[in-house]
Every structure is written in structure tokens, then in C-alpha cells.
C-alpha positions, 0 to 999 in steps of 0.5 A, a space after each residue: 521463507 518467503 521474500 528476504 531483504 538482507 542489508 540491500 543497498 542501492 547508490 547513485 553517484 555515491 547517494 544511498 537510494 535505499 540504505 541496510 534494508 532488511 525485511 522478512 514477507 511471509 509467503 501468502 501475506 500483503 505487506 505495504 511498504 510506505 514512505 514520502 516521495 524519494 524515500 527509496 520504496 520504488 528504488 526498493 521495488 526495482 532491486 526486489 525484482 532485479 530491474 536494478 542490481 543492489 550495491 551492497 546485500 542481497 534478495 532472496 525469494 525462498 532462500 534463493 536469489 533473486 535474478 532479473 532472467 529468472 524472475 518469472 515467477 514474480 509479478 510487477 505493476 509499476 507506478 509509471 504505467 508501461 502499456 503500448 499505446 498503438 497496440 490492441 489490448 489482446 495483442 498486448 496481453 499476449 506479447 506480455 504473457 509470451 515473455 512469461 513463458 505461456 502458451 497464447 492460449 492460456 494467455 487468452 483464457 486468462 485474459 477473458 476471465 480477468 476483462 469479465 471480472 474487471 466488466 470491460 469484456 468488450 475491450 479485448 480488441 481496443 487499442 490502449 490508447 482508447 481507454 480510460 486511465 481508470 480501465 489502461 489501470 486494469 489492463 496494466 494490473 491483468 499484465 501484471 498478474 496474468 502469469 500468476 505469480 508467486 510474488 506480486 509487487 503493487 507500486 501505487 496499484 489503486 491511483 487513476 481508479 473511481 471507488 468502484 474500481 478501487 474495490 474491484 481491484 481490492 477484492 483481487 488482491 485479497 482473493 490473489 492473498 487467499 490462494 497464496 500469492 505473497 504481495 508487496 504494495 505500495 499506496 498513498 491511501 493510508 485506509 487501504 494499507 490498513 485495511 489490507 496489511 497486517 505487516 508495514 515498513 516506512 520509509 525515510 531516506 531509505 531506512 525503516 524508520 518504522 518496521 513490524 506489525 501494524 497492530 503493534 505499532 499502533 499499540 506502541 504509539 501510545 497516543 489515541 483519537 477520541 472522537 466527541 460530538 456534542 451540544 455545546 461549544 468544545 474548543 475549550 478541550 484545546 488546553 485540556 490535559 492531555 490533549 496533543 492536537 484538536 480538530 473542530 468537525 461538524 457538531 464536535 472534534 477530533 482530539 489527539 490524546 496522550 493516553 486513555 487516562 486523557 481520555 478519562 480527564 476529558 470526560 469528566 469536563 464534560 459532565 454536566 456541560 450538556 449533551 454528548 451524542 458521541 464519544 468514541 476512543 480510537 487506536 491512532 490512525 495509520 497517518 497520525 503515525 506516518 505524520 509523527 515519524 515522517 513529518 509529513 503526511 501522505 494527503 
């Protein structure tokens, strides 16, 4: 059960934007769909909601094919914002809620609750163009969740938000998940994906190059990160056996190493050289994995 993509392909002028993509996303989970610009994420989202028709393959929600005109159980926050700037927030959301089959009284009640939650209760009767980009983003998010969708698609949901509002939105996403909403989202901020997602898929040219449970992806990557802070020069570690990358930081360095045996070797080289303030072995970051697999960084 949940969301299933079965060998989905979408071509434009004969060129595949999504190529034989198969995914299984269980209900009530937050799933990360990642990739550099042009990797096929937004096209995949549009196929999932039925806005684009797949050239080949199928999309199923709870074993039933997804159709655009029967997709009221889906909420979608696009990367390109689509609010009407001249309309007031209340007018806008009533219009969009009615399109989803909601009654006006129900819409206003939900809207008031969300505006209060996002600390903007006075914006009910303001025009969208009068709001900051961050507050417009909040209204766009509310428009995607107002009708309490079973499946929520979020394309770069945190863009344009300051750290305080990022946390507000993240809390809302987690609570929706805890209520049983299935969420698929894309973000350029790898730390958000690591914090929120149990499973993920990294796309390159419309095909998955990394796919599965985040913890297992990190284990299978092999390489680890080693943080060292010391009162002496550590640049000699650049050429130490098993060190793949060396990055200087204040009072020390961060190393990418091949395995735990390499960490032991580094530790032995530090012995009797001076005072070591920190020696911390960490799992590889998602950004490390993305750089290795896709050949580029999100940053």
C-alpha cells in the first residue's frame, strides 16, 4: 500500500526526463526525492499528481491508478509559486479549498488554525503581494494541506524561509506525518533530508543512482568522517594512509577516511604529538554521498 511508481518514463521530444523509475513509498512516511537541477524531480512530482501523463509506466496510490481529476487526496506544493498576488489570503484559500470540494465554513476554520500556528493570524485579509516571500511561502503551504490530503508532495518547501520559520514548517510536516499523511519532498538542504527522511532516492538524468533506507545507504557507502581539534599542526594528515579528503577548520581538521582502521592509524599518529581536544568519528553525511555518487554538491 502507499505510493507506487512502476517503471515510469516521461519523455519530451523523445528525450527522457524520467527514465524507467520504480519507487515504493509506504503510507505515513516522509520520503526524500533528491537530485541536481534537471535530474527529473519536478517532472516526477507532476506525473505523480497526474498533471503530466507518463509516456510509459503507471503511478498507483493504494493500488489504484492516479488520475488528475480524481486526485483530491493529494496536496502539492510546487517549487514555482502559484498564488494570485492581487487576491486576499482568505479569498485565495476559499477558492482553492472549494476546488477540493470543501465547504466555506470548513475552509475558514482550517485557515484560521494554520494562520495561528504559523504566527500570522492578522494576514487573513491581506493581499498576497503585500506579504514577504517567506509569508507567501507559508500561505502556499497552507493551500497544499488545507484539505487534509492523504499524500503530500513538497517541492523545495523550505526555500525563502528564515531559520525560525523553517523550524515551524518542519514541525508541521512531522505532525502531518504522525497523523498518517504520506509525504514526498525534495530539498537542496541535505540536513533537512537527513533529519526527516527514513528512505530516499537520488536521481540523475531521470534514473535512481542511490535508493533505499538512509541508514543502510550510509553503512554501504563505507567512507566515514573524522573530526579532530588539536593544539598542533595537523596538515601532515593530508597524506596519511586511508585519508581520502582533508578539510582544515578552526583548531583542527575534518577528514574523510576509508574505514575505521584508517581512524585507528590516524589516532596512533597523533599519540605524543600534543593535546587533542576532539577526536570524533562520524557516519558520512548525505552531502558526502551525493557528491560521490552524482559528482556534484547541492550547495
